[in-house]
N, C-alpha and C positions, 0 to 999 in steps of 0.2 A: 681944551681941558674942561671948559664949562659943560660941554656935552656929556663928559663922563660923570661930572658931579650931578647933573640932572638925571642921568641914567641910574646912578646909585640911589638917588632920592626916590625915584619911581619904584625901583625894586624894593627899597626899604619900606615904602608906604604899602606896597602890595603884601609883603610878608607880614608886616605889623597887622594889617587888616586880617590876614589869615589866622594869625595866632592870638592877636589881641593883647597879649602881655609882653611880647618881645620888645626889647629896646634896640634902637638903631645901632648902638655901640657894638652889639653882638655881631651884627652883619658886617660892618666895616672892619671890626676886629678880626673876624674870620678871614676876610679877604686880604687884609694887610699881613696877617700871619702867614697866609699862603704865599703872598708875594715876597715876604721877608725870607721865608724858608727856601723859596726858589732862588733868591739871590745868594743866600749862604751856601747852597749846594750847587749853584751855577747850573741849574736844570730848569727846563720849561714844563716839566711834568714831574709830579711827586707821587710816590706810593702812599696809599691811605695810612699806612703805619707811620710814615715819616711826618704825617700831619696829626698823628695821634687820634685818628678817626677810628672808632671801634666798629665792629660788625653790627652792633646794636644800633648805632647812629645811622649806618647806611641802610638799615632795614626800617627805621622809623620815619614815616612820611612827614612828621612834623619837626624833625631835627633841623637845626640851622643849616646843616650841610645839605640836606635834601631840598629844603626850601630855596636855598641859593641855587642849587642845581636846576630846580624847576623853572627858575627865571632865566636860564640859559646864559649865566655868567661863567660857569665852569661846567666841565663834563668829565665823565669817566671814560677811560679807554683801557682795554685789556692789552697787556703786552703780547707781542706776536706769538710766542710759544708758551704762554701761560694762560690757563683758564681761570685761575684763582687770584692772580696778582693784578690788581686794578690800580691805575694811575689817574691822578686828577690834573687837569690843566685848564687854562682859561680858554674860552671859546674864541675870543678875539685877541690877537697879539698886542694891538695898541692898548687895549684895556689892561692887559697884563703889565705892560710897561708903565702905565699910569699907576697901577696899584703898587708895583715895585717902588716907584718914585714916592708914593705916599708913605710906604714903609720906611724909606730912607729919611723922609722928612720927620717922621716920628722919632726915629733914631737920633737924628741931629738935634732935635728940639730939646733933648735932655742933656745936651752937652753944656759944660760950663763956659767954654771958649768957642762960641759958634763959628767965628771966622776961621780959626785954626782947624776946627773939626771938619768944616766944609772943605778946606784945602787938602787935608790929609785924605778925606773920604774920596774926593774927586780923583786924586792920584790913584787910589785903589781901583775905582771904577774904570778909569782910562786904561789901566793895566790889564783889565779883563775883557776889553771890547772884542778882541779877536777870538776869545774862547766862549764868551757869553754875549751874543749879539743883542738880546733885549736890553742890555745895559745902555746901548746907544740911545734908543728911544726913551728909556727911563731917565737918562741924564737930561734930555731935552725937556721932559715934563718937570723934572726937579728944578731946572733953571726957571721955568715959568712960575712954579710954586714959590720959589724964593724971590721972584720978581727981579732977576738979575739981568735979563736980556743979553745973554751970552757971556 
């Protein structure tokens, strides 16, 4: 898990250096938004419109989207029979699972009754393991983040 934290820090530093004014919250915010939407839709790739990424953002080299793409965290792929519909996915599955777990942690952090929220949430995650396999790796990362040790 610390490898992924270091990876994000390196990417953030490089992007901040390129833009000068960009805050790190924008970078992790974009990534966790992507992970959260993947979880909600139970998909490992999302259409640009599902992420509310405009054509202007995809064409602007200094957009947060393109700066993150240039760091090889995410990539675009065209759907097999479509030249115009582009999907976004993480380059590394384990990194996607880590980001999904971070999005879960953010979601759980706002809960009034943390233990109850965790229990209910884990039941939901377990029920999706057969249909959304990244949930298995993400649940392991979440366990480490919560320092539960199983």
